[in-house]
N, C-alpha and C positions, 0 to 999 in steps of 0.2 A: 892936302888941299888942292883942288883943281881950279884953275882959273877959268871963269866963264868965257864962252866965245861970244862974238858979236851976233846980233840977230841976223845980219846978212850971211854970215858964215853958216849959221844954223839952217837958214832957208835953203842955201845951196845944197847942203847935205840931205835935206828932206826931198828935194827934187830928184836927186840921184837915187835915194832909197825907194821912193815911190815907183820908179821904173822897175826895180827888182820885184816889188810886191804885185804889180799889175801884169807881170809877164805871163801869167796863166789865168784862165777863167775863174770866176768866183767859186763855182761849184768844185772845181779841182782844188783850189786853195783851201776850201772848207775841209775837204777830206784830208789833205796834207797837214793842215793845222791840227785837226782832230788827233792825228797820230802823234805829232810833236807834243801837243799838250798832255797826252797820256803819259809821256816821260816826265815832263815837269811835275805833274800831279804825283807820280810815283816817288820821285826823289824828294819832293817837298811835303809829302803826306797830306795831300789835298783830297778831300772826298768830293765827288760830283754832287752829292746832296749837301748843300750848304747849311741846311737846318736853320734858316733864317738869318745867317750871318750877312752883314753888309761888307762889301769889298770895293776897293778902288783898284782897277787894273790900268796900268799906264803904258801907252805906246805899243799896242799889239799889232798895229797895221790894220789890214782889212778885217781880220777875223779874231775876235776876242775869245779867250778861254772861257769867259763867263757865259758865252753862248751855249756851252756844253754842260752847264751846271743847272741844277734845279733847286727849288725852294730857297731862292735868294732873298735876303732882305734888300732894302733899297741900296743899289750898287751902281757904280759909275765906271765907264770905260772912257779914259782920257786918250784921245787920238787926234792930235792937231792937224795932221795931214788929211786933206779931203780925198776920200776914195769914192768914186762913182759906183753905183750899183750895189751898195751894201745896206741902204736904209731899211730894206725889207727884213734884214736879219735882226734889227734892233727894235722890235715891236713890243717886247716884254715891258709892261708898265713899271716893273721893279729894276729896269736896266736903263740908265741914262747915258747916252752917247754925248760926250763933251768934246767939242771941236775947238779946243784951245790948248795952249801949252800948259803942262802941269805946273810949271813955275808961276804962271799967271792965275791959275784956277784956285778959287777959295775952297780948299778941301773941307768937306764936312767931317765930323768925327765918324769913323767906321771901325769895324772889328779888325779888318786886315787890309793891307796894301800888297799887291802883287807886281813885281817887276821882273820880267823875263826878257833877256837880251835887249836891254833898254839903254843903259847908262852911256854907251858909246855914242848915242844919238841925241842926247839932250843938250840944252844950252848951258845949264848950270847944275852939274851933278851934286855939288855940296848942298846947295839950296834945296834941291829936290829931295835928297835923302833926309835932310832936316825936317821938311814938311811931312814926309811919310812917317817918320818916327814920332812927330808931335801929334799927329791926327789919327793914329791907329794903335791898337793894342799889339798887333803883330805885323811884321814885314817879312814876306816870303820873297826870296830873290834867287835867280839863277842867271849868272852873267859870265861871258867869256873873259879870259885874262890873257895878257901878254900878246895881244894882237897889234899889228902896226896900224897907225892912223892912215886914213885916206879921205877922199871927198865925202863919202857917206858916213864915215866914222871919225869924227873930230877928236875923240878921246881914246886913250888906251888906259887900261887898269891892270894893276898887279894884285896878287893875293893880299899883299900887305895893305893896299888901299881898302879892300873890303873888311879886313880885320879892324882898320881904323874906324870904319863906318859902323860895323856890327859886332865887333868883339869876337869871342871864342866860339860863336855858333857857326863860323865859316868852315865849310867842308870842301874837299877837292873832288872835281869830276874830271876824269881822264877819258877822252872819247874812246868808245869801244865799237863805233860803227853802227849805232842804232839808226835805222832808216828814218829819214826826214828829221834828224836831230843834229846836235852840234858835232861838227868835225874838229872843233877847237877845244882845248882844255878850258875848263870853267871852274867857278866856285859857286856854291849854293848854300842856302841856310834858311833858318827860321829865326828871326830876331823878335824877342819879346820886350816891349818897352817897360821901363821900370816905373 
């Protein structure tokens, strides 16, 4: 169990994290994210053609992985930090940009929830994971483990934390130097709700 942090502490972390995400122009970010998402999709066996599946993606920063997908069912990108200059990217009528914290958002029932490099940044990880599991058939996750906390990352997680959330679907990723991808060790998996 992870103790939720205060709203003030969460807001300080978001201010610091936003500085990282806006350090490069949107078009450059788009290309860098496209490459990073290709690795997430490979490890999590996500096809770019969603074939009508509905997805909630939580906390992608400026560029959502769903922007690279086609044939989405009604899907949602939950990004509470306001990023200027991105609204033109979110014009697909099947893609709703939600600008509130996932903990506060009333999740619709969807086919899948995607969380990539997210949990270190949220206010209440336990509540968030619970909502994901209750409102979707599948949760796909790829998250760093054993990193220290700092201003932008109020939480640290171990492999055991993810096993407690998702059971035996948890796999290990050891960084192999893939460009624009994790330099940290991570866990990933595909959780199917019961």
